[in-house]
MMTF fields as JSON, N, C-alpha, C and O atoms, coordinates in Angstrom:
{
  "mmtfVersion": "1.0.0",
  "mmtfProducer": "UNKNOWN",
  "numBonds": 427,
  "numAtoms": 428,
  "numGroups": 107,
  "numChains": 1,
  "numModels": 1,
  "chainsPerModel": [1],
  "groupsPerChain": [107],
  "chainIdList": ["A"],
  "bondAtomList": [4, 2, 8, 6, 12, 10, 16, 14, 20, 18, 24, 22, 28, 26, 32, 30, 36, 34, 40, 38, 44, 42, 48, 46, 52, 50, 56, 54, 60, 58, 64, 62, 68, 66, 72, 70, 76, 74, 80, 78, 84, 82, 88, 86, 92, 90, 96, 94, 100, 98, 104, 102, 108, 106, 112, 110, 116, 114, 120, 118, 124, 122, 128, 126, 132, 130, 136, 134, 140, 138, 144, 142, 148, 146, 152, 150, 156, 154, 160, 158, 164, 162, 168, 166, 172, 170, 176, 174, 180, 178, 184, 182, 188, 186, 192, 190, 196, 194, 200, 198, 204, 202, 208, 206, 212, 210, 216, 214, 220, 218, 224, 222, 228, 226, 232, 230, 236, 234, 240, 238, 244, 242, 248, 246, 252, 250, 256, 254, 260, 258, 264, 262, 268, 266, 272, 270, 276, 274, 280, 278, 284, 282, 288, 286, 292, 290, 296, 294, 300, 298, 304, 302, 308, 306, 312, 310, 316, 314, 320, 318, 324, 322, 328, 326, 332, 330, 336, 334, 340, 338, 344, 342, 348, 346, 352, 350, 356, 354, 360, 358, 364, 362, 368, 366, 372, 370, 376, 374, 380, 378, 384, 382, 388, 386, 392, 390, 396, 394, 400, 398, 404, 402, 408, 406, 412, 410, 416, 414, 420, 418, 424, 422],
  "bondOrderList": [1, 1, 1, 1, 1, 1, 1, 1, 1, 1, 1, 1, 1, 1, 1, 1, 1, 1, 1, 1, 1, 1, 1, 1, 1, 1, 1, 1, 1, 1, 1, 1, 1, 1, 1, 1, 1, 1, 1, 1, 1, 1, 1, 1, 1, 1, 1, 1, 1, 1, 1, 1, 1, 1, 1, 1, 1, 1, 1, 1, 1, 1, 1, 1, 1, 1, 1, 1, 1, 1, 1, 1, 1, 1, 1, 1, 1, 1, 1, 1, 1, 1, 1, 1, 1, 1, 1, 1, 1, 1, 1, 1, 1, 1, 1, 1, 1, 1, 1, 1, 1, 1, 1, 1, 1, 1],
  "groupList": [{"groupName": "UNK", "atomNameList": ["N", "CA", "C", "O"], "elementList": ["N", "C", "C", "O"], "formalChargeList": [0, 0, 0, 0], "bondAtomList": [1, 0, 2, 1, 3, 2], "bondOrderList": [1, 1, 2], "singleLetterCode": "X", "chemCompType": "L-PEPTIDE LINKING"}],
  "groupTypeList": [0, 0, 0, 0, 0, 0, 0, 0, 0, 0, 0, 0, 0, 0, 0, 0, 0, 0, 0, 0, 0, 0, 0, 0, 0, 0, 0, 0, 0, 0, 0, 0, 0, 0, 0, 0, 0, 0, 0, 0, 0, 0, 0, 0, 0, 0, 0, 0, 0, 0, 0, 0, 0, 0, 0, 0, 0, 0, 0, 0, 0, 0, 0, 0, 0, 0, 0, 0, 0, 0, 0, 0, 0, 0, 0, 0, 0, 0, 0, 0, 0, 0, 0, 0, 0, 0, 0, 0, 0, 0, 0, 0, 0, 0, 0, 0, 0, 0, 0, 0, 0, 0, 0, 0, 0, 0, 0],
  "groupIdList": [1, 2, 3, 4, 5, 6, 7, 8, 9, 10, 11, 12, 13, 14, 15, 16, 17, 18, 19, 20, 21, 22, 23, 24, 25, 26, 27, 28, 29, 30, 31, 32, 33, 34, 35, 36, 37, 38, 39, 40, 41, 42, 43, 44, 45, 46, 47, 48, 49, 50, 51, 52, 53, 54, 55, 56, 57, 58, 59, 60, 61, 62, 63, 64, 65, 66, 67, 68, 69, 70, 71, 72, 73, 74, 75, 76, 77, 78, 79, 80, 81, 82, 83, 84, 85, 86, 87, 88, 89, 90, 91, 92, 93, 94, 95, 96, 97, 98, 99, 100, 101, 102, 103, 104, 105, 106, 107],
  "secStructList": [7, 2, 2, 2, 2, 2, 2, 2, 2, 2, 2, 2, 2, 2, 2, 2, 2, 2, 2, 2, 2, 2, 2, 2, 2, 2, 2, 2, 0, 0, 0, 0, 0, 2, 2, 2, 2, 2, 2, 2, 2, 2, 2, 2, 2, 2, 2, 2, 2, 7, 7, 6, 6, 7, 3, 3, 3, 5, 6, 6, 7, 7, 3, 3, 3, 3, 3, 3, 3, 7, 1, 1, 3, 3, 3, 3, 3, 7, 6, 6, 1, 7, 3, 3, 3, 3, 3, 4, 4, 4, 5, 7, 2, 2, 2, 2, 2, 2, 2, 2, 1, 7, 7, 7, 7, 7, 7],
  "xCoordList": [-3.596, -2.162, -1.791, -0.879, -2.483, -2.198, -2.535, -1.789, -3.63, -3.991, -2.976, -2.7, -2.421, -1.401, -0.154, 0.438, 0.244, 1.429, 1.174, 2.037, -0.005, -0.337, -0.398, 0.05, -0.942, -1.041, 0.348, 0.603, 1.24, 2.604, 3.334, 4.071, 3.141, 3.792, 3.299, 4.092, 2.005, 1.474, 1.905, 2.148, 2.006, 2.458, 3.939, 4.355, 4.733, 6.151, 6.337, 7.205, 5.56, 5.637, 5.211, 5.802, 4.199, 3.742, 4.809, 4.966, 5.537, 6.614, 7.747, 8.32, 8.062, 9.114, 8.719, 9.548, 7.479, 7.001, 7.095, 7.507, 6.709, 6.765, 8.202, 8.463, 9.122, 10.539, 11.048, 11.785, 10.662, 11.106, 10.572, 11.307, 9.297, 8.744, 9.467, 9.71, 9.808, 10.556, 11.926, 12.353, 12.621, 13.943, 13.858, 14.718, 12.831, 12.64, 12.409, 12.93, 11.635, 11.377, 12.661, 12.885, 13.499, 14.765, 15.691, 16.295, 15.806, 16.654, 16.121, 16.898, 14.821, 14.196, 14.528, 14.839, 14.46, 14.76, 16.207, 16.46, 17.16, 18.57, 19.051, 19.986, 18.443, 18.903, 18.068, 18.524, 16.869, 16.012, 15.648, 15.875, 15.105, 14.566, 15.668, 15.681, 16.582, 17.631, 18.509, 18.757, 18.993, 19.793, 19.024, 19.592, 17.735, 16.924, 16.766, 16.831, 16.56, 16.427, 17.748, 17.748, 18.869, 20.188, 20.404, 20.919, 20.016, 20.169, 19.336, 19.789, 18.124, 17.273, 17.879, 17.814, 18.468, 19.118, 20.297, 20.476, 21.107, 22.26, 21.826, 22.453, 20.76, 20.242, 19.788, 20.102, 19.055, 18.547, 19.696, 19.668, 20.705, 21.856, 22.619, 23.023, 22.813, 23.543, 22.837, 23.481, 21.536, 20.769, 20.794, 20.865, 20.738, 20.759, 22.132, 22.232, 23.191, 24.54, 24.936, 25.986, 24.128, 24.458, 24.382, 23.532, 25.295, 25.333, 25.554, 25.766, 25.502, 25.679, 27.061, 28.069, 27.082, 28.332, 28.63, 29.534, 27.9, 28.126, 27.614, 26.568, 28.374, 27.939, 27.018, 27.299, 25.905, 24.928, 24.426, 24.544, 23.873, 23.157, 21.788, 21.678, 20.753, 19.405, 19.07, 19.798, 17.957, 17.516, 17.11, 17.048, 16.836, 16.51, 17.769, 17.686, 18.945, 20.191, 20.701, 21.63, 20.118, 20.54, 21.73, 21.663, 22.82, 24.022, 23.972, 23.51, 24.447, 24.488, 25.163, 25.674, 25.147, 25.759, 24.67, 23.897, 24.613, 23.586, 23.896, 24.999, 22.918, 23.115, 22.275, 22.51, 21.3, 20.473, 19.874, 19.444, 19.852, 19.263, 18.07, 18.214, 16.906, 15.706, 15.341, 16.085, 14.22, 13.819, 13.583, 14.057, 12.863, 12.548, 13.04, 12.827, 13.707, 14.143, 15.572, 16.139, 16.135, 17.427, 17.215, 16.386, 17.966, 18.011, 19.326, 20.403, 19.23, 20.402, 20.683, 19.796, 21.937, 22.363, 23.058, 24.016, 22.566, 23.147, 24.283, 24.55, 24.943, 26.1, 25.77, 26.587, 24.603, 24.213, 23.785, 23.458, 23.778, 23.39, 21.933, 21.485, 21.197, 19.786, 19.692, 20.497, 18.711, 18.495, 17.164, 16.129, 17.221, 16.034, 15.868, 16.835, 14.639, 14.362, 13.945, 13.058, 14.607, 14.317, 13.976, 14.483, 13.115, 12.833, 14.076, 14.809, 14.321, 15.515, 15.557, 16.637, 14.409, 14.384, 14.804, 14.995, 14.953, 15.325, 16.831, 17.282, 17.62, 19.068, 19.468, 19.051, 20.281, 20.74, 22.014, 23.022, 21.968, 23.115, 24.284, 25.402, 24.028, 25.111, 25.767, 26.993, 24.965, 25.509, 26.256, 27.311, 25.727, 26.369, 27.681, 28.66, 27.708, 28.958, 30.003, 31.178, 29.598, 30.536, 31.072, 32.234, 30.251, 30.669, 31.692, 32.625, 31.526, 32.385, 33.64, 34.518, 33.768, 34.999, 35.982, 35.609, 37.232, 38.222, 38.475, 38.407, 38.768, 39.021, 40.293, 41.249, 40.301, 41.459, 42.591, 42.362, 43.785, 44.951, 45.487, 45.783, 45.611, 46.146, 47.564, 47.892, 48.376, 49.774, 50.045, 51.172],
  "yCoordList": [62.102, 62.006, 60.628, 59.973, 60.204, 58.914, 57.775, 56.799, 57.881, 56.827, 56.741, 55.646, 57.859, 57.855, 57.122, 56.343, 57.368, 56.704, 55.196, 54.388, 54.826, 53.41, 52.737, 51.6, 53.424, 52.884, 52.657, 51.623, 53.622, 53.49, 52.351, 51.595, 52.222, 51.166, 49.789, 48.854, 49.658, 48.356, 47.957, 46.776, 48.906, 48.542, 48.193, 47.322, 48.841, 48.507, 47.124, 46.381, 46.762, 45.442, 44.363, 43.284, 44.649, 43.688, 43.436, 42.305, 44.459, 44.315, 43.484, 42.629, 43.737, 42.971, 41.499, 40.612, 41.254, 39.87, 39.175, 38.019, 39.894, 39.341, 39.014, 37.971, 39.895, 39.65, 38.44, 37.619, 38.324, 37.184, 35.856, 34.87, 35.832, 34.613, 34.267, 33.094, 35.285, 35.059, 34.47, 33.539, 35.003, 34.484, 33.057, 32.232, 32.762, 31.396, 30.435, 29.319, 30.866, 30.023, 29.763, 28.644, 30.778, 30.62, 29.665, 28.781, 29.837, 28.949, 27.521, 26.577, 27.357, 26.025, 25.366, 24.176, 26.138, 25.601, 25.115, 23.991, 25.959, 25.619, 24.532, 23.803, 24.404, 23.403, 22.128, 21.119, 22.134, 20.953, 20.429, 19.254, 21.256, 20.795, 20.522, 19.458, 21.454, 21.32, 20.085, 19.356, 19.815, 18.595, 17.31, 16.346, 17.298, 16.103, 15.863, 14.72, 16.925, 16.792, 16.291, 15.443, 16.816, 16.377, 14.897, 14.148, 14.482, 13.084, 12.166, 11.084, 12.598, 11.803, 11.69, 10.627, 12.777, 12.737, 11.781, 10.993, 11.848, 10.954, 9.492, 8.637, 9.202, 7.832, 7.329, 6.204, 8.161, 7.763, 7.523, 6.558, 8.391, 8.249, 6.967, 6.228, 6.705, 5.514, 4.244, 3.323, 4.193, 2.996, 2.781, 1.637, 3.845, 3.673, 3.22, 2.618, 3.505, 3.116, 1.714, 1.218, 1.067, -0.28, -1.276, -1.168, -2.25, -3.246, -4.64, -4.787, -5.629, -7.011, -7.17, -6.705, -7.833, -8.075, -7.091, -7.334, -5.993, -5.016, -5.567, -6.211, -5.299, -5.68, -4.593, -3.404, -5.013, -4.054, -4.507, -5.673, -3.56, -3.829, -3.191, -2.029, -3.942, -3.395, -2.595, -2.637, -1.863, -1.103, -2.031, -1.601, -3.286, -4.274, -4.897, -5.668, -4.565, -5.072, -6.341, -6.963, -6.737, -7.958, -7.639, -6.738, -8.388, -8.219, -9.184, -10.317, -8.738, -9.633, -8.993, -7.875, -9.743, -9.289, -9.314, -10.268, -8.286, -8.209, -9.245, -9.276, -10.09, -11.105, -10.818, -11.394, -9.929, -9.57, -8.193, -7.868, -7.379, -6.045, -5.988, -6.215, -5.688, -5.514, -4.029, -3.201, -3.701, -2.299, -1.649, -0.541, -2.326, -1.742, -2.568, -2.198, -3.702, -4.589, -5.073, -4.959, -5.619, -6.299, -7.707, -7.93, -8.659, -9.993, -10.055, -9.969, -10.206, -10.183, -11.593, -12.276, -12.022, -13.343, -13.157, -12.393, -13.861, -13.759, -14.765, -15.553, -14.736, -15.591, -17.072, -17.856, -17.462, -18.876, -19.355, -20.531, -18.484, -18.871, -18.59, -18.796, -18.124, -17.797, -16.533, -15.614, -16.493, -15.31, -14.671, -15.335, -13.373, -12.639, -11.428, -10.724, -11.189, -10.029, -8.852, -8.97, -7.712, -6.488, -5.365, -5.303, -4.487, -3.267, -2.384, -2.434, -1.585, -0.75, 0.25, 0.653, 0.644, 1.61, 0.979, 1.696, -0.346, -1.03, -1.071, -1.599, -0.522, -0.521, 0.699, 1.82, 0.468, 1.54, 2.164, 1.478, 3.449, 4.156, 4.196, 3.815, 4.654, 4.83, 3.496, 3.389, 2.492, 1.193, 0.521, -0.076, 0.611, -0.025, 0.671, 0.01, 1.986, 2.703, 2.361, 2.197, 2.253, 1.893, 0.482, 0.207, -0.4, -1.779, -1.825, -2.627, -0.975, -1.014, -0.169, -0.289, 0.688, 1.473, 0.697, 0.129, 0.68, -0.058, 0.652, 1.879, -0.107, 0.516, 1.35, 1.01, 2.445, 3.315, 2.623, 1.956, 2.789, 2.183, 3.146, 4.301, 2.671, 3.496, 3.047, 1.864, 3.988, 3.678, 3.813, 3.589],
  "zCoordList": [27.131, 27.307, 27.878, 27.375, 28.905, 29.524, 28.558, 28.48, 27.83, 26.878, 25.748, 25.257, 25.328, 24.281, 24.763, 24.016, 26.002, 26.565, 26.69, 26.349, 27.178, 27.303, 25.933, 25.782, 24.943, 23.598, 23.008, 22.39, 23.198, 22.687, 23.411, 22.777, 24.705, 25.474, 25.036, 24.928, 24.784, 24.401, 22.991, 22.744, 22.061, 20.715, 20.704, 19.94, 21.519, 21.628, 22.207, 21.748, 23.186, 23.8, 22.806, 22.77, 22.009, 21.005, 19.957, 19.496, 19.576, 18.609, 19.204, 18.528, 20.458, 21.113, 21.221, 21.019, 21.535, 21.62, 20.266, 20.174, 19.226, 17.881, 17.487, 16.887, 17.82, 17.516, 18.297, 17.751, 19.564, 20.379, 19.82, 19.757, 19.417, 18.831, 17.532, 17.247, 16.748, 15.51, 15.791, 15.108, 16.787, 17.153, 17.669, 17.362, 18.448, 18.95, 17.784, 17.782, 16.805, 15.633, 14.849, 14.386, 14.697, 13.97, 14.72, 14.112, 16.03, 16.837, 16.773, 16.628, 16.877, 16.798, 15.457, 15.407, 14.374, 13.048, 12.968, 12.534, 13.385, 13.225, 14.178, 13.846, 15.343, 16.294, 16.312, 16.85, 15.748, 15.809, 14.413, 14.125, 13.565, 12.292, 11.275, 10.656, 11.093, 10.083, 10.303, 9.343, 11.528, 11.721, 11.429, 10.918, 11.753, 11.496, 10.0, 9.548, 9.228, 7.779, 7.183, 6.29, 7.678, 7.203, 7.523, 6.691, 8.712, 9.113, 8.21, 7.835, 7.863, 6.988, 5.586, 4.969, 5.08, 3.771, 3.788, 2.859, 4.848, 4.96, 5.012, 4.387, 5.752, 5.855, 4.486, 4.096, 3.767, 2.451, 1.475, 0.711, 1.496, 0.61, 0.948, 0.05, 2.233, 2.661, 2.198, 1.695, 2.362, 1.997, 0.487, 0.037, -0.306, -1.763, -2.261, -3.33, -1.496, -1.91, -1.454, -1.861, -0.624, -0.156, -1.31, -2.193, -1.279, -2.347, -1.753, -0.549, -2.589, -2.154, -1.509, -2.041, -0.361, 0.342, 1.464, 2.263, 1.544, 2.615, 3.94, 4.002, 4.994, 6.338, 6.865, 6.721, 7.484, 8.017, 9.384, 9.763, 10.095, 11.338, 11.189, 10.797, 11.497, 11.387, 12.639, 13.631, 12.58, 13.746, 14.884, 16.036, 14.583, 15.612, 16.209, 17.166, 15.644, 16.184, 15.532, 16.045, 14.42, 13.736, 12.832, 11.995, 13.01, 12.204, 11.034, 11.175, 9.882, 8.734, 7.547, 7.61, 6.464, 5.218, 4.145, 4.062, 3.344, 2.297, 1.224, 0.679, 0.927, -0.107, -1.351, -2.413, -1.211, -2.377, -2.142, -1.035, -3.209, -3.12, -4.065, -5.266, -3.531, -4.348, -4.358, -3.831, -4.943, -5.059, -3.694, -3.444, -2.823, -1.514, -0.344, 0.811, -0.63, 0.455, 0.244, -0.843, 1.322, 1.297, 1.819, 2.701, 1.274, 1.836, 2.603, 2.013, 3.924, 4.786, 5.273, 5.785, 5.105, 5.581, 6.92, 7.04, 7.914, 9.256, 9.41, 8.503, 10.555, 10.795, 10.704, 10.221, 11.152, 11.128, 9.755, 9.592, 8.769, 7.416, 7.101, 5.973, 8.09, 7.848, 7.007, 7.161, 6.121, 5.29, 5.685, 5.749, 5.946, 6.384, 5.48, 5.189, 5.039, 4.182, 5.059, 5.904, 4.838, 5.581, 4.623, 3.503, 5.078, 4.346, 4.415, 5.403, 3.393, 3.364, 4.52, 4.952, 5.012, 6.115, 7.441, 8.423, 7.49, 8.725, 8.953, 9.97, 8.024, 8.18, 9.003, 8.713, 10.033, 10.908, 10.344, 10.177, 10.054, 9.487, 10.465, 10.118, 11.681, 12.656, 13.017, 13.019, 13.318, 13.72, 12.568, 12.783, 11.364, 10.213, 9.867, 9.523, 9.954, 9.68, 10.732, 10.402, 11.982, 13.049, 12.827, 13.128, 12.312, 12.039, 10.912, 10.954, 9.909, 8.715, 8.822, 7.967, 9.842, 9.987, 10.851, 11.878, 10.428, 11.22, 12.54, 12.607, 13.592, 14.889, 14.856, 14.159, 15.613, 15.671, 16.43, 17.439, 15.939, 16.555, 17.611, 17.308, 18.848, 19.928, 20.244, 20.16, 20.598, 20.913, 22.377, 22.82]
}
């Protein structure tokens, strides 16, 4: 009788633990993995849509204008006239979008 009660209690606890681990995995997916995948898709889409003449900021903080687009690189012209070749992954999505959006007008 006592072993039956202990056996039932332990299997119920194991099921609860399994459900809790499942819920933790679901929460982890929706709050950590899914946003990161979306951010990577947005970055890739943004970089493929860049063209000659667009203003960009690299992840290193270099500001410039794209003067040439190659298959995997950009040639960026800086303010002083220097031209530097960057890999497409070196373009910062957030900083470049902030640079290209006009400032909000406050009244």
